[in-house]
Backbone as a printed PyTorch tensor [residue, N CA C, xyz], in Angstrom:
tensor([[[-11.8050, -10.6040,  -6.5270],
         [-10.5250, -10.5350,  -5.8490],
         [-10.6780,  -9.6480,  -4.6140]],

        [[-10.1020, -10.0710,  -3.5170],
         [-10.0800,  -9.2460,  -2.3110],
         [ -9.1660,  -8.0540,  -2.5770]],

        [[ -9.5280,  -6.9170,  -2.0080],
         [ -8.7160,  -5.7280,  -2.2560],
         [ -7.3090,  -5.9140,  -1.7200]],

        [[ -6.3600,  -5.5930,  -2.5570],
         [ -4.9540,  -5.5880,  -2.1630],
         [ -4.5930,  -4.1400,  -1.8960]],

        [[ -4.0400,  -3.8890,  -0.7030],
         [ -3.6500,  -2.5340,  -0.3210],
         [ -2.1880,  -2.3160,  -0.6330]],

        [[ -1.9500,  -1.3130,  -1.4650],
         [ -0.6220,  -1.0030,  -1.9730],
         [ -0.1650,   0.3310,  -1.4130]],

        [[  1.0020,   0.3570,  -0.7970],
         [  1.6460,   1.6230,  -0.4870],
         [  2.3970,   2.0380,  -1.7370]],

        [[  2.2300,   3.2610,  -2.1820],
         [  2.9020,   3.7390,  -3.3940],
         [  3.7160,   4.9590,  -3.0090]],

        [[  5.0190,   4.7470,  -2.8460],
         [  5.9190,   5.8020,  -2.3610],
         [  6.7010,   6.4170,  -3.5140]],

        [[  6.7180,   7.7310,  -3.5420],
         [  7.4300,   8.4550,  -4.5960],
         [  8.5990,   9.2360,  -4.0230]],

        [[  9.7260,   9.1450,  -4.7210],
         [ 10.9190,   9.9320,  -4.3730],
         [ 11.1540,  10.9600,  -5.4800]],

        [[ 12.1990,  11.7540,  -5.3270],
         [ 12.3980,  12.9240,  -6.1640],
         [ 13.0100,  12.7530,  -7.5370]],

        [[ 12.6860,  11.7400,  -8.2720],
         [ 13.0820,  11.6580,  -9.6770],
         [ 11.9560,  12.3190, -10.4740]],

        [[ 11.9460,  13.6360, -10.4320],
         [ 10.8120,  14.4250, -10.9040],
         [ 10.4700,  14.2180, -12.3780]],

        [[ 11.4640,  13.9120, -13.1930],
         [ 11.2190,  13.7170, -14.6270],
         [ 10.3300,  12.5060, -14.8900]],

        [[ 10.1520,  11.6370, -13.9090],
         [  9.3170,  10.4330, -14.0820],
         [  7.9000,  10.6110, -13.5430]],

        [[  7.6210,  11.7040, -12.8750],
         [  6.3460,  11.8490, -12.1550],
         [  5.1200,  11.6450, -13.0390]],

        [[  5.1140,  12.2010, -14.2240],
         [  3.9400,  12.0650, -15.0960],
         [  3.6620,  10.5860, -15.3660]],

        [[  4.6850,   9.8380, -15.7240],
         [  4.5280,   8.4100, -16.0300],
         [  4.1660,   7.6000, -14.7790]],

        [[  4.8020,   7.9180, -13.6730],
         [  4.5630,   7.1970, -12.4170],
         [  3.1460,   7.4470, -11.8970]],

        [[  2.6760,   8.6620, -11.9920],
         [  1.3090,   8.9660, -11.5510],
         [  0.3000,   8.2110, -12.4200]],

        [[  0.6170,   8.0140, -13.6890],
         [ -0.2500,   7.2010, -14.5600],
         [ -0.2940,   5.7530, -14.0780]],

        [[  0.8480,   5.2180, -13.6470],
         [  0.8920,   3.8490, -13.0990],
         [  0.0140,   3.7740, -11.8550]],

        [[  0.1450,   4.7680, -10.9910],
         [ -0.6660,   4.8240,  -9.7790],
         [ -2.1540,   4.8050, -10.1390]],

        [[ -2.5470,   5.6070, -11.1260],
         [ -3.9500,   5.6700, -11.5640],
         [ -4.4080,   4.3230, -12.1030]],

        [[ -3.5690,   3.6420, -12.8820],
         [ -3.9330,   2.3300, -13.4260],
         [ -4.1500,   1.3170, -12.3070]],

        [[ -3.3310,   1.3770, -11.2670],
         [ -3.5110,   0.4580, -10.1380],
         [ -4.8570,   0.7110,  -9.4530]],

        [[ -5.1690,   1.9790,  -9.2320],
         [ -6.4560,   2.3250,  -8.6160],
         [ -7.5960,   1.8490,  -9.5170]],

        [[ -7.4780,   2.1170, -10.8180],
         [ -8.5210,   1.7120, -11.7680],
         [ -8.6700,   0.1900, -11.8360]],

        [[ -7.5940,  -0.5440, -11.5200],
         [ -7.6320,  -2.0140, -11.5270],
         [ -8.1810,  -2.5900, -10.2250]],

        [[ -8.5270,  -1.7270,  -9.2680],
         [ -9.1460,  -2.1930,  -8.0370],
         [ -8.2390,  -2.2840,  -6.8200]],

        [[ -6.9970,  -1.8850,  -6.9510],
         [ -6.1020,  -1.8680,  -5.7950],
         [ -6.4280,  -0.6640,  -4.9170]],

        [[ -6.3240,  -0.8430,  -3.6070],
         [ -6.3750,   0.2940,  -2.7030],
         [ -4.9690,   0.8770,  -2.6520]],

        [[ -4.8100,   2.1490,  -2.9070],
         [ -3.4730,   2.7470,  -2.9780],
         [ -3.3240,   3.8330,  -1.9120]],

        [[ -2.3320,   3.6430,  -1.0510],
         [ -1.9570,   4.6170,  -0.0360],
         [ -0.7400,   5.3800,  -0.5560]],

        [[ -0.9010,   6.6690,  -0.9080],
         [  0.2320,   7.4200,  -1.4430],
         [  1.1770,   7.8900,  -0.3320]],

        [[  2.4730,   7.8090,  -0.6270],
         [  3.5310,   8.2120,   0.3040],
         [  4.5340,   9.0150,  -0.5190]],

        [[  5.0630,  10.0860,   0.0440],
         [  6.0690,  10.8730,  -0.6820],
         [  7.2240,  11.2290,   0.2360]],

        [[  8.4120,  11.2670,  -0.3580],
         [  9.5780,  11.7480,   0.3750],
         [  9.4060,  13.2460,   0.6170]],

        [[ 10.2240,  13.7790,   1.5180],
         [ 10.1510,  15.2170,   1.7850],
         [ 10.3360,  16.0180,   0.4960]],

        [[ 11.3320,  15.6490,  -0.3080],
         [ 11.6130,  16.3950,  -1.5390],
         [ 10.5030,  16.2400,  -2.5640]],

        [[ 10.0050,  15.0250,  -2.7430],
         [  8.9320,  14.8140,  -3.7130],
         [  7.6920,  15.6080,  -3.3270]],

        [[  7.4360,  15.7220,  -2.0290],
         [  6.2450,  16.3900,  -1.5300],
         [  6.3390,  17.9130,  -1.5960]],

        [[  7.5420,  18.4580,  -1.5590],
         [  7.6640,  19.9090,  -1.3690],
         [  8.3870,  20.6780,  -2.4700]],

        [[  8.8860,  20.0110,  -3.4890],
         [  9.7360,  20.6930,  -4.4660],
         [  9.0000,  20.9750,  -5.7690]],

        [[  9.0180,  22.2480,  -6.1750],
         [  8.5130,  22.6490,  -7.4840],
         [  9.6560,  22.4930,  -8.4870]],

        [[  9.3640,  21.9100,  -9.6570],
         [ 10.3860,  21.7310, -10.6820],
         [  9.8060,  22.0900, -12.0370]],

        [[ 10.6170,  21.9960, -13.0600],
         [ 10.1200,  22.2350, -14.4210],
         [  9.1390,  21.1530, -14.8500]],

        [[  9.0560,  20.0680, -14.0740],
         [  8.1190,  18.9820, -14.3680],
         [  6.7970,  19.1440, -13.6350]],

        [[  6.6520,  20.2280, -12.8880],
         [  5.3890,  20.5050, -12.2190],
         [  5.5740,  21.0560, -10.8200]],

        [[  4.5200,  21.6400, -10.3300],
         [  4.5180,  22.2020,  -8.9780],
         [  4.0970,  21.1260,  -7.9840]],

        [[  4.7400,  21.1340,  -6.8290],
         [  4.4560,  20.1440,  -5.7940],
         [  2.9730,  20.1290,  -5.4390]],

        [[  2.3890,  21.2900,  -5.2620],
         [  0.9770,  21.3950,  -4.8800],
         [  0.0640,  20.7190,  -5.9070]],

        [[  0.3940,  20.8620,  -7.1960],
         [ -0.4140,  20.2360,  -8.2440],
         [ -0.2660,  18.7120,  -8.2080]],

        [[  0.9570,  18.2330,  -7.9840],
         [  1.1670,  16.7740,  -7.8750],
         [  0.3800,  16.2200,  -6.6890]],

        [[  0.4600,  16.8980,  -5.5630],
         [ -0.2310,  16.4490,  -4.3480],
         [ -1.7350,  16.3680,  -4.5910]],

        [[ -2.2910,  17.4240,  -5.1420],
         [ -3.7370,  17.4610,  -5.4090],
         [ -4.1510,  16.3310,  -6.3520]],

        [[ -3.3850,  16.1170,  -7.4010],
         [ -3.6780,  15.0720,  -8.3830],
         [ -3.6040,  13.6760,  -7.7550]],

        [[ -2.5510,  13.4120,  -7.0070],
         [ -2.3590,  12.1010,  -6.3790],
         [ -3.4560,  11.8180,  -5.3570]],

        [[ -3.7700,  12.8030,  -4.5260],
         [ -4.8120,  12.5880,  -3.5130],
         [ -6.1770,  12.3730,  -4.1560]],

        [[ -6.4280,  13.0270,  -5.2720],
         [ -7.6840,  12.8190,  -6.0000],
         [ -7.7280,  11.4040,  -6.5800]],

        [[ -6.6340,  10.9570,  -7.1840],
         [ -6.5710,   9.6140,  -7.7690],
         [ -6.7810,   8.5400,  -6.7050]],

        [[ -6.0750,   8.6650,  -5.5920],
         [ -6.0830,   7.6230,  -4.5530],
         [ -7.2420,   7.7450,  -3.5760]],

        [[ -7.8170,   8.9240,  -3.4710],
         [ -8.8840,   9.1370,  -2.4970],
         [ -8.3640,   9.1180,  -1.0680]],

        [[ -7.0770,   9.3710,  -0.8950],
         [ -6.4520,   9.3720,   0.4320],
         [ -5.4170,  10.4840,   0.5080]],

        [[ -5.2090,  10.9760,   1.7290],
         [ -4.1600,  11.9630,   1.9660],
         [ -2.8030,  11.2880,   1.8070]],

        [[ -1.8390,  12.0260,   1.3310],
         [ -0.4800,  11.5160,   1.1660],
         [  0.2080,  11.4160,   2.5240]],

        [[  0.8740,  10.3160,   2.7540],
         [  1.7390,  10.1610,   3.9250],
         [  3.0250,  10.9210,   3.5930]],

        [[  3.2690,  12.0030,   4.3080],
         [  4.3980,  12.8700,   3.9720],
         [  5.2550,  13.2310,   5.1810]],

        [[  5.0110,  12.5800,   6.3170],
         [  5.8130,  12.8330,   7.5100],
         [  6.2420,  11.5010,   8.1160]],

        [[  7.2870,  11.5550,   8.8970],
         [  7.7660,  10.3490,   9.5770],
         [  6.7170,   9.8280,  10.5700]],

        [[  6.1000,  10.6700,  11.3920],
         [  5.0660,  10.1410,  12.3020],
         [  3.8900,   9.4710,  11.5650]],

        [[  3.5360,   9.9720,  10.3890],
         [  2.4460,   9.3570,   9.6340],
         [  2.8640,   8.0430,   8.9740]],

        [[  4.1590,   7.8710,   8.6930],
         [  4.6630,   6.6420,   8.0650],
         [  4.8660,   5.5210,   9.0700]],

        [[  5.1690,   5.8560,  10.3050],
         [  5.5200,   4.8480,  11.3150],
         [  4.4430,   3.7870,  11.5330]],

        [[  3.1440,   4.1250,  11.5730],
         [  2.1190,   3.0990,  11.8400],
         [  1.8900,   2.1040,  10.7010]],

        [[  2.4700,   2.3320,   9.5330],
         [  2.2240,   1.4640,   8.3830],
         [  2.4910,  -0.0010,   8.7270]],

        [[  3.5960,  -0.2790,   9.3870],
         [  3.9190,  -1.6530,   9.7690],
         [  3.1020,  -2.1750,  10.9260]],

        [[  3.1240,  -1.4880,  12.0830],
         [  2.3840,  -2.0030,  13.2270],
         [  0.8900,  -2.2180,  12.9600]],

        [[  0.2890,  -1.3560,  12.1500],
         [ -1.1430,  -1.4890,  11.8520],
         [ -1.4070,  -2.3520,  10.6110]],

        [[ -0.3110,  -2.8310,   9.9980],
         [ -0.4100,  -3.6710,   8.7890],
         [ -1.3460,  -3.0320,   7.7570]],

        [[ -1.0480,  -1.7750,   7.4280],
         [ -1.9140,  -1.0000,   6.5410],
         [ -1.8400,  -1.4100,   5.0730]],

        [[ -0.7240,  -2.0550,   4.6700],
         [ -0.5500,  -2.3880,   3.2580],
         [ -0.0480,  -3.8230,   3.1020]],

        [[ -0.3550,  -4.3920,   1.9400],
         [  0.0920,  -5.7420,   1.6020],
         [  1.4360,  -5.7230,   0.8940]],

        [[  1.7050,  -4.6540,   0.1720],
         [  2.9520,  -4.4820,  -0.5690],
         [  3.2650,  -2.9940,  -0.6080]],

        [[  4.5440,  -2.6720,  -0.5880],
         [  4.9890,  -1.2850,  -0.7340],
         [  5.7900,  -1.1820,  -2.0140]],

        [[  5.4030,  -0.2360,  -2.8550],
         [  6.1440,   0.0690,  -4.0770],
         [  6.8440,   1.4050,  -3.8600]],

        [[  8.1220,   1.4800,  -4.1700],
         [  8.8240,   2.7660,  -4.1920],
         [  9.1030,   3.0450,  -5.6580]],

        [[  8.3600,   4.0320,  -6.1950],
         [  8.4140,   4.3280,  -7.6230],
         [  8.1420,   5.7980,  -7.8540]],

        [[  9.1060,   6.5740,  -8.2700],
         [ 10.4740,   6.2040,  -8.5790],
         [ 11.3250,   6.1270,  -7.3100]],

        [[ 12.3100,   5.2580,  -7.3400],
         [ 13.2700,   5.1490,  -6.2350],
         [ 14.5920,   5.7310,  -6.7010]],

        [[ 14.9870,   6.8200,  -6.0960],
         [ 16.2390,   7.4860,  -6.4590],
         [ 17.4440,   6.7320,  -5.8960]],

        [[ 18.6200,   7.0630,  -6.3960],
         [ 19.8470,   6.4840,  -5.8660],
         [ 20.0330,   6.8110,  -4.4000]],

        [[ 19.6280,   7.9930,  -3.9780],
         [ 19.7320,   8.4010,  -2.5840],
         [ 18.8750,   7.5060,  -1.6880]],

        [[ 17.6340,   7.2920,  -2.0800],
         [ 16.7530,   6.4260,  -1.2940],
         [ 17.2340,   4.9820,  -1.3460]],

        [[ 17.7070,   4.5460,  -2.4890],
         [ 18.2500,   3.1940,  -2.6260],
         [ 19.3960,   2.9830,  -1.6360]],

        [[ 20.2880,   3.9620,  -1.5300],
         [ 21.4160,   3.8720,  -0.5900],
         [ 20.9150,   3.7980,   0.8520]],

        [[ 19.9140,   4.5970,   1.1610],
         [ 19.3600,   4.5670,   2.5180],
         [ 18.7400,   3.2110,   2.8250]],

        [[ 17.9860,   2.6590,   1.8770],
         [ 17.3770,   1.3490,   2.0750],
         [ 18.4400,   0.2730,   2.2780]],

        [[ 19.4840,   0.3180,   1.4790],
         [ 20.5410,  -0.6980,   1.5460],
         [ 21.3240,  -0.6210,   2.8500]],

        [[ 21.3030,   0.5460,   3.4740],
         [ 22.0990,   0.7410,   4.6880],
         [ 21.2560,   0.9780,   5.9360]],

        [[ 19.9680,   0.7270,   5.8560],
         [ 19.1030,   0.8050,   7.0270],
         [ 18.8670,   2.1990,   7.5680]],

        [[ 18.9430,   3.2100,   6.7240],
         [ 18.7130,   4.5890,   7.1520],
         [ 17.2370,   4.9220,   6.9370]],

        [[ 16.5820,   5.3920,   7.9950],
         [ 15.1380,   5.6350,   7.9320],
         [ 14.8130,   7.0580,   8.3550]],

        [[ 15.2360,   8.0210,   7.5400],
         [ 15.0560,   9.4240,   7.9000],
         [ 14.1060,  10.1880,   6.9830]],

        [[ 13.2940,   9.4740,   6.2080],
         [ 12.2730,  10.1060,   5.3720],
         [ 10.9840,   9.2940,   5.5100]],

        [[  9.8510,   9.8550,   5.1100],
         [  8.6170,   9.0730,   5.1520],
         [  8.7130,   7.7820,   4.3260]],

        [[  9.4150,   7.8410,   3.1920],
         [  9.5360,   6.6630,   2.3250],
         [ 10.3860,   5.5820,   2.9790]],

        [[ 11.5500,   5.9440,   3.4960],
         [ 12.4210,   4.9230,   4.0860],
         [ 11.8390,   4.3730,   5.3890]],

        [[ 11.1570,   5.2100,   6.1650],
         [ 10.5200,   4.6980,   7.3760],
         [  9.3270,   3.8070,   7.0220]],

        [[  8.5820,   4.1640,   5.9810],
         [  7.4850,   3.3060,   5.5330],
         [  8.0270,   1.9360,   5.1320]],

        [[  9.1630,   1.9160,   4.4350],
         [  9.7670,   0.6460,   4.0220],
         [ 10.1900,  -0.1760,   5.2340]],

        [[ 10.8680,   0.4450,   6.1740],
         [ 11.2920,  -0.2740,   7.3830],
         [ 10.0860,  -0.7930,   8.1410]],

        [[  9.0970,   0.0570,   8.3230],
         [  7.9010,  -0.2930,   9.0720],
         [  7.1400,  -1.4310,   8.3900]],

        [[  7.0690,  -1.3810,   7.0770],
         [  6.3690,  -2.4020,   6.3010],
         [  7.1260,  -3.7360,   6.2960]],

        [[  8.4320,  -3.6930,   6.1080],
         [  9.2240,  -4.9260,   6.0220],
         [  9.2090,  -5.7310,   7.3210]],

        [[  8.9270,  -5.1000,   8.4290],
         [  8.8710,  -5.8410,   9.6890],
         [  7.7970,  -6.9140,   9.6640]],

        [[  6.8330,  -6.7760,   8.7490],
         [  5.7500,  -7.7430,   8.6160],
         [  6.0690,  -8.8500,   7.6010]],

        [[  7.3120,  -8.8450,   7.0880],
         [  7.7460,  -9.8430,   6.1010],
         [  6.8670,  -9.8210,   4.8630]],

        [[  6.4720,  -8.6080,   4.4760],
         [  5.6890,  -8.4130,   3.2660],
         [  6.5800,  -7.7690,   2.2030]],

        [[  6.2260,  -7.8930,   0.9300],
         [  7.1270,  -7.4550,  -0.1380],
         [  7.2610,  -5.9420,  -0.3030]],

        [[  8.4980,  -5.5730,  -0.6320],
         [  8.8650,  -4.2130,  -1.0240],
         [  9.2870,  -4.2990,  -2.4840]],

        [[  8.6650,  -3.5130,  -3.3470],
         [  8.9530,  -3.5090,  -4.7780],
         [  9.5790,  -2.1700,  -5.1390]],

        [[ 10.7720,  -2.2200,  -5.7030],
         [ 11.5310,  -1.0060,  -6.0210],
         [ 11.5520,  -0.7880,  -7.5290]],

        [[ 11.1940,   0.4290,  -7.9430],
         [ 11.2670,   0.8430,  -9.3430],
         [ 12.3270,   1.9440,  -9.4300]],

        [[ 13.5070,   1.5210,  -9.7870],
         [ 14.7000,   2.3660,  -9.7870],
         [ 14.6330,   3.4880, -10.8220]],

        [[ 15.1670,   4.6380, -10.4680],
         [ 15.3550,   5.7380, -11.4120],
         [ 16.5000,   6.5880, -10.8790]],

        [[ 17.7110,   6.3200, -11.3930],
         [ 18.8690,   7.0380, -10.8780],
         [ 19.9440,   7.1800, -11.9480]],

        [[ 20.6170,   8.3180, -11.9290],
         [ 21.6850,   8.5890, -12.8860],
         [ 22.9990,   7.8960, -12.5320]],

        [[ 23.0850,   7.3000, -11.3490],
         [ 24.3500,   6.6660, -10.9570],
         [ 24.2190,   5.1600, -10.7030]],

        [[ 23.2430,   4.5250, -11.3430],
         [ 22.9930,   3.0930, -11.1160],
         [ 24.1630,   2.2170, -11.5290]],

        [[ 24.9110,   2.6370, -12.5270],
         [ 26.0520,   1.8450, -12.9760],
         [ 27.3640,   2.4020, -12.4340]],

        [[ 27.2660,   3.1270, -11.3460],
         [ 28.4670,   3.5930, -10.6360],
         [ 28.1870,   3.4860,  -9.1400]],

        [[ 28.0130,   4.5980,  -8.4470],
         [ 27.9040,   4.5880,  -6.9830],
         [ 26.7370,   3.7580,  -6.4480]],

        [[ 25.6200,   3.7100,  -7.1580],
         [ 24.4440,   2.9840,  -6.6490],
         [ 24.4630,   1.4890,  -6.9410]],

        [[ 25.3780,   1.0260,  -7.7620],
         [ 25.3940,  -0.3920,  -8.1490],
         [ 25.4960,  -1.3100,  -6.9340]],

        [[ 26.3540,  -0.9500,  -5.9930],
         [ 26.5030,  -1.8170,  -4.8070],
         [ 25.2150,  -1.8620,  -3.9860]],

        [[ 24.4360,  -0.7800,  -4.0260],
         [ 23.2120,  -0.7250,  -3.2200],
         [ 22.1050,  -1.5990,  -3.7900]],

        [[ 21.9010,  -1.5610,  -5.1110],
         [ 20.8730,  -2.4640,  -5.6250],
         [ 21.3850,  -3.8960,  -5.6120]],

        [[ 22.6940,  -4.0870,  -5.7030],
         [ 23.2520,  -5.4310,  -5.5380],
         [ 22.9500,  -5.9880,  -4.1560]],

        [[ 23.1160,  -5.1660,  -3.1480],
         [ 22.8200,  -5.5890,  -1.7780],
         [ 21.3250,  -5.8880,  -1.6140]],

        [[ 20.4820,  -5.0210,  -2.1650],
         [ 19.0310,  -5.2010,  -2.0160],
         [ 18.5010,  -6.3890,  -2.8240]],

        [[ 19.1670,  -6.7380,  -3.9280],
         [ 18.7710,  -7.9260,  -4.6820],
         [ 18.9010,  -9.1820,  -3.8280]],

        [[ 19.7520,  -9.1230,  -2.8290],
         [ 19.9770, -10.2630,  -1.9360],
         [ 19.3010, -10.0930,  -0.5870]],

        [[ 18.3240,  -9.2160,  -0.5160],
         [ 17.6110,  -8.9540,   0.7300],
         [ 16.2240,  -9.5770,   0.6690]],

        [[ 15.8800, -10.3090,   1.7010],
         [ 14.5900, -10.9890,   1.7660],
         [ 13.4350,  -9.9860,   1.6390]],

        [[ 12.4450, -10.3420,   0.8540],
         [ 11.2170,  -9.5750,   0.6440],
         [ 11.4010,  -8.2940,  -0.1620]],

        [[ 12.5560,  -8.1300,  -0.8100],
         [ 12.7920,  -6.9670,  -1.6660],
         [ 12.8480,  -7.4380,  -3.1170]],

        [[ 12.0580,  -6.7770,  -3.9620],
         [ 11.9420,  -7.1340,  -5.3730],
         [ 12.1060,  -5.8680,  -6.2090]],

        [[ 12.3920,  -6.0550,  -7.4960],
         [ 12.6030,  -4.9230,  -8.3900],
         [ 11.6740,  -4.9980,  -9.5950]],

        [[ 11.1610,  -3.8340, -10.0060],
         [ 10.5510,  -3.6940, -11.3170],
         [ 11.7270,  -3.7550, -12.2860]],

        [[ 11.6470,  -4.5400, -13.3690],
         [ 12.7800,  -4.6170, -14.3020],
         [ 13.2460,  -3.2240, -14.7280]],

        [[ 14.5610,  -3.0930, -14.8790],
         [ 15.1120,  -1.7940, -15.2610],
         [ 16.1330,  -1.9440, -16.3790]],

        [[ 16.4540,  -0.8120, -16.9970],
         [ 17.3550,  -0.7800, -18.1500],
         [ 18.1190,   0.5370, -18.1560]],

        [[ 19.1110,   0.5950, -19.0430],
         [ 19.7980,   1.8750, -19.1860],
         [ 18.8130,   2.9020, -19.7270]],

        [[ 18.9160,   4.0830, -19.1840],
         [ 18.0000,   5.1720, -19.5170],
         [ 18.3490,   5.7970, -20.8690]],

        [[ 19.5740,   6.2620, -21.0120],
         [ 20.0380,   6.9450, -22.2100],
         [ 21.5480,   6.6850, -22.3030]],

        [[ 21.9480,   5.5240, -22.8330],
         [ 23.3480,   5.1080, -22.7770],
         [ 24.3490,   6.0920, -23.3670]],

        [[ 23.9570,   6.8240, -24.3830],
         [ 24.9070,   7.7570, -25.0150],
         [ 25.1560,   9.0000, -24.1650]],

        [[ 24.0810,   9.6150, -23.6630],
         [ 24.2190,  10.8550, -22.9250],
         [ 24.3390,  10.6620, -21.4160]],

        [[ 23.7850,   9.5580, -20.9010],
         [ 23.8460,   9.2690, -19.4630],
         [ 24.2430,   7.7970, -19.2930]],

        [[ 25.5050,   7.4680, -19.5540],
         [ 25.9170,   6.0580, -19.6100],
         [ 25.7880,   5.2770, -18.3050]],

        [[ 25.6130,   5.9340, -17.1800],
         [ 25.4890,   5.2260, -15.9060],
         [ 24.0690,   5.2560, -15.3320]],

        [[ 23.1450,   5.8070, -16.0970],
         [ 21.7700,   5.9780, -15.6520],
         [ 20.9280,   4.7400, -15.9590]],

        [[ 20.0740,   4.3690, -14.9950],
         [ 19.1410,   3.2570, -15.1800],
         [ 17.7440,   3.7280, -14.7630]],

        [[ 16.7360,   3.1460, -15.4130],
         [ 15.3570,   3.4890, -15.0960],
         [ 14.4960,   2.2320, -15.1980]],

        [[ 13.5400,   2.1160, -14.2940],
         [ 12.6120,   0.9880, -14.3160],
         [ 11.6980,   1.0920, -15.5240]],

        [[ 11.2430,  -0.0610, -15.9770],
         [ 10.2200,  -0.1190, -17.0100],
         [  8.8900,  -0.0430, -16.2730]],

        [[  8.3900,   1.1600, -16.0780],
         [  7.1960,   1.3840, -15.2710],
         [  5.9730,   0.6220, -15.8010]],

        [[  5.9700,   0.2820, -17.0850],
         [  4.8410,  -0.4680, -17.6460],
         [  4.7650,  -1.8850, -17.0560]],

        [[  5.8140,  -2.3310, -16.3940],
         [  5.8390,  -3.6800, -15.7990],
         [  5.5630,  -3.6560, -14.2940]],

        [[  5.1580,  -2.5260, -13.7740],
         [  4.9270,  -2.4120, -12.3370],
         [  3.8730,  -3.4000, -11.8460]],

        [[  2.7290,  -3.4460, -12.5040],
         [  1.6530,  -4.3040, -11.9880],
         [  2.0360,  -5.7810, -12.0500]],

        [[  2.6370,  -6.2350, -13.1290],
         [  3.0340,  -7.6430, -13.2090],
         [  4.1210,  -7.9470, -12.1820]],

        [[  5.0270,  -7.0060, -11.9360],
         [  6.0520,  -7.1900, -10.9030],
         [  5.4150,  -7.2310,  -9.5190]],

        [[  4.3870,  -6.4200,  -9.3120],
         [  3.6430,  -6.4060,  -8.0500],
         [  2.9930,  -7.7710,  -7.8040]],

        [[  2.3200,  -8.2940,  -8.8080],
         [  1.6420,  -9.5900,  -8.6800],
         [  2.6540, -10.6790,  -8.3240]],

        [[  3.7970, -10.6790,  -8.9940],
         [  4.8230, -11.6890,  -8.7180],
         [  5.4420, -11.4990,  -7.3330]],

        [[  5.6890, -10.2630,  -6.9440],
         [  6.2630, -10.0030,  -5.6120],
         [  5.3250, -10.4850,  -4.5140]],

        [[  4.0190, -10.3540,  -4.7230],
         [  3.0660, -10.8590,  -3.7410],
         [  3.1320, -12.3830,  -3.6120]],

        [[  3.6840, -13.0490,  -4.6480],
         [  3.9060, -14.5010,  -4.6120],
         [  5.3410, -14.8350,  -4.1920]],

        [[  6.0740, -13.8100,  -3.7330],
         [  7.4920, -13.9560,  -3.3560],
         [  8.3660, -14.3740,  -4.5310]],

        [[  8.0820, -13.8040,  -5.7060],
         [  8.8610, -14.0910,  -6.9150],
         [  9.3440, -12.7920,  -7.5380]],

        [[ 10.5620, -12.8410,  -8.0550],
         [ 11.1400, -11.7150,  -8.7800],
         [ 10.8590, -11.9040, -10.2650]],

        [[ 10.2040, -10.9240, -10.8960],
         [  9.9630, -10.9720, -12.3370],
         [ 11.3290, -10.9700, -13.0610]],

        [[ 11.4060, -11.7100, -14.1410],
         [ 12.6550, -11.8220, -14.9030],
         [ 12.4210, -11.3740, -16.3430]],

        [[ 13.4380, -10.9000, -17.0380],
         [ 14.7440, -10.5380, -16.5190],
         [ 14.6700,  -9.2400, -15.7070]],

        [[ 15.5570,  -9.1100, -14.7470],
         [ 15.5800,  -7.9050, -13.9200],
         [ 16.1490,  -6.7360, -14.7160]],

        [[ 17.2140,  -7.0030, -15.4570],
         [ 17.8670,  -5.9480, -16.2400],
         [ 17.6570,  -6.2490, -17.7150]],

        [[ 17.0950,  -5.2600, -18.4170],
         [ 16.7920,  -5.4570, -19.8330],
         [ 17.6850,  -4.6870, -20.7420]]])
């Protein structure tokens, strides 16, 4: 198989980082070239789920590439056609809203805009506490946007967080393969 170059953008749903970094590692181990991208918050915030510096070091070691963490570094992604597909995993409600409304003020959202200009797929792996409230209109809008696909998602914790949804990260690679064929994996919501 010819190498497929994947942009892998992470936003600040910090509780998912351990699982998401494992997905990134599996993609690299499967032979994909992975260009890591992080939002300002994902790149710079220490949380109870880990220190930013440790995440950065781990991701750069896995991918063998420096993380795209600035707007100037994200801008060439489209013009230079650096990637075949862009995955945003995890994609927060904030980033989802920006994508749905054309706001490009972070490395992740500018990478998406820059990449989509080439009519190549954007794969979103949602992780937000307001998916069944304020963010619902945004993923609804993006479901109807050309070249935008979703990793299947489900309610996160219906009893304690009734409006929260999270992607099934174990389906990232199969969703990636289908998105490269311009197909949405089904069912979207589980």
